[in-house]
N, C-alpha and C positions, 0 to 999 in steps of 0.2 A: 504494500500500500504506500502511495507516494506521500511524503511529508507535506503538510499544508504550507510550510515555509519554503519549500524547494522552488526553484525558479524553473518555469517551463522551458523545454528545449528550444523552442523558436526564439526565445529571448536571447539565448546565447548566439544563435545564428545572426540576429539583427545586430548584436553588439560586435560581432566579428566583422560584419559588413559596414558598420558605421564609419570607421576611418576612411575607407575607400569611397564610400558614398558621399561623405562630406567634401572630400577633395574633388570628386567628380562634379558635384553641384557647384562648388565654389569657383572652380577654375575652368569649367566647360559649359554647363547649362546656364548658370547665372550670367556669365559674360555674353553668351550668345543672345539670351533674352534681353539683356541691357542694351546690346548693340542694335537689335531690332527696334527696341523702344526709342533709342536716341535717333534713329534714322527718320523718325516722323517729327523731329523738332529742328529748330535752327540752332546754330552755334551761338551760345550765350557769351557775353562779355560783362565786364564790370559796369559799363555804362548802359548796355542794352541786354537785359536778361533774355534768355531763350524763350521761344514761344512755339506753340504747336503749328506745324507747317503742312501736315497731311502728307500728300504724295508729291510735294513740291521738289524735294530732293531727288526723287526718282525721275521726275520730269526733267530736271536739270541734267541728270546723268544721261538720259536718252539723247540729249542735245549736246553732250560734251564730246568734241572731236578727239580729244586726247584719250578719253576712255575707250572709244572704239579703236583707236590706233593701238593702244596698249593691249586691248583684248585680242586684236589680230596678231600682235607680236607673241602673245602668250599661246595662241593656237598654233602658230608656226613653230614656236619653241617646243611645245608639247609633242607635236607630230615629228619633230626632228630628234628628240631625246628619248621618248618612251620606247618606240620599237627598237631603236639602236641599243639602248641600255639592256633591254630584255634579251634581245638576240645575242649580244656579246656576253651577257651573264650566263646564258644557257651554254654557249660555246665554251666558255672558260670552265664551267662546272663539268661538262662532259670531258674536257681535256684533263683536268686535275683529278677526275675520278678514276682514270685509267692508271695502270702501273707504269710510271715514268720516273726517271732518275730525279732525285731531289724534289719529290712531290710536295713535301711539307714546305720547302722553301718557295716553290712556285705558288702554292696557295697563299702563303704569307705575303708574297709580292703583289698578288692580285687584290688582296684585301687591305693592304696598307693605305691606299688613298682614302678609304672609308673612314679610318680613325683619325685622319688629319683634321685639325680645326678648319672651319670654312674660311676664316680670315687668312690663315697660312696658305691654304690652297689658292685663294685669289691672288695673294702676293707672289706665289710661285709662278702662276700662269701669267701674271703681269710681266715677269721677267721674260717669258717666252714671246709675248706679243708686243713688247716695247719696240718702237721703230728704231732702226739703225743699230742699236746695241742688243736687241732681243735675239734669242736663239733662233726663232723662226726666220728673222731677216738674215741672220748669218747663214742658215742652211739654204735659203732661196738665193742668196748672193753667190753661192758656189756655182749656180747654174746661170749666172749673169743677170738675174732679176734685180730690179731696183728696190730701194727701201719702200716699205708700205706701212701706213698707219692702220694696223688691223682693227684696233678698237675704235678708231676715229672715222672709219668708213662705214656708212650705213649699209653697204652691200656685204660687208664681211663681219660686222660686229656680232650679229646673231649667231652665225656659224661658229665663231670663236667661243661664245658662251656655251653653245651646245656641246662642243668638243670637250670643254672643261667639265661640264656636268656629267657627261657620259663617263669620262675618266674617273670621276669620283664615285658614281653610284653603281656602276656595273659590278664592282667587287662586292658591294653589299648585297645585291640581288643574287650574286653567285652563291653565297653561303646558303640561301634557302633552296636553290636548285641542287646544290651538292648534298644537302641533308635529304632532300627528296629522292635523289638518285641512289643514295646509300640505303634507303629504306625499301627499295624495290626488291622483290624476291629474286634471288639469283637463278632460281629454277626456270624462270621465263627465258632468260638468255640461253641457258643450256638447251632448253627445248627448241628454241629457234635455230640453234646451231645444228641440232640433230635433223631438223626439217630442211636444212640447207638455205635458210633465209640470210640475206646479206645484212651487214651492220646498218646500212642506210635504211633498208626496209624495216628492220626490227625497231629502229629508232622512231620512225614516223608512224608505224602501225601499233607499236606496243608502248615504248618508253614515253614518247611525247603525250599521248592521250592520258597516261597515268600521272603525268606531271601537270595536268590542267588545273587541279586545285592550287598548286603552287603558283602557276602562271596567273591565275585570277588574283591571288593575294599580291603578287609582285606588280601586276598591272594597276591595281587600285593604289598601291603605295607610290608607284612611279608617277601616276597621274597627279596625286596630291603634291608630290615633290616638285613637279614641273610648275606648280602654281605658287610655290612659297619661296622662291629665290629672292633674297634680299641682301645678304651679307656680301655675296660676290659682286652684285651690281654696285653696292656702296663703294667697294674698293676699286673696281675696274672701270666702270663707265658712268655711274650715277644716272643711268637711264639714257644717256646721250649716244651718239649725237642726234639732236632734234627728236628725242624720244624713240629713236630707232631700236634701242635695246631695253626700253622701259617695259617692265612686266607688271601684272596687276597688283601683286602684293607690295611691290616697291612703290607703285603709284599711290597706294593707300598710305604707305609710310610718308611719302612726300606731302600728301594732302593733310595728314594729321599733325606732323611734326615740323614741316617747313612752312606750310600755308596756314596751319592752326585752324583748319576747318574740320572740327571733330564730327560734326553732324554729317557732312558729306562723306567723310572717311567711314563713318558707320554705315552709310548707304552703300558704299562700295564694298564694304566687308560683307554685308547681307547678300549682295549680288554674288560675291565670290563663294560664300558658303552654299548658296542655292545652286550655283553652277557645279561645284564639286559634288553636291548631293545628287544632282541630276546625272552627272557623268558616272558616278558610282552605281546608281540605279540602272542605267543603260548597260553598263558592263556586266552587272549581275544578271540582268534579264537575257542578254545575248550569249553569255558564256556559260551561265549556270547549267544549261541543258547539255553542254558538252563536257561537263566536269564529271569524272568517274571517281567516286569515293570507294575506297576499299574497306 
């Protein structure tokens, strides 16, 4: 018979969940709700308090040419970095999963860019892209090419940022693919060899379909990462030249902390969150049916 002073089991469960729940509400749900609330008001000052503006901020956003330019930049950046990062991560994972000399060293080399601080990575690639003295200009100069301002040219700045991002993120995604490859039953490959299937056929017909849960996870994370680039832009280009490298989250940073228009920054943030939620939903709806869970 239970003691009348004993605590029910569900109370212990809620007490164990309480620290994580408090942090989740305080740093995720409350900021999101507060941002949505602020987007319906104007930016207040000491002289002029804020007031309810309804959808005026969203109407101004729809007529903002810089917003549409930044959104287009972000779409190009995402299309350039997401497939490349995933394909390179999968290729590296397959490579280091085989028996090759110094396999541990190769894995560490691939993963090292991931653990470097973002500011350090930006300064490292700034050395590559600097005109005249940069390593990239030195290499192209060997073939007779003239010096080029890679980060100052609107035609090349986005490609430079994409290369740097792929270099940093591919090793991180490789870890997930490597873990998934090592969890596959070895009997599948042995049976394929007995049947005479080639390695290429086995990969596309057996291995890759079994990696679809990992691919979905990596795809969602790569999409989120492509919309949250701030540190690199602050060091390398600050969104220039003429907003050619400006991305959505950095534009939000500019509006909030350079122009001090917090209400418009909140509106941009709401649009960013809605866009990421829509992209994640589309990815789950399109890919979920092709995911094979074991």
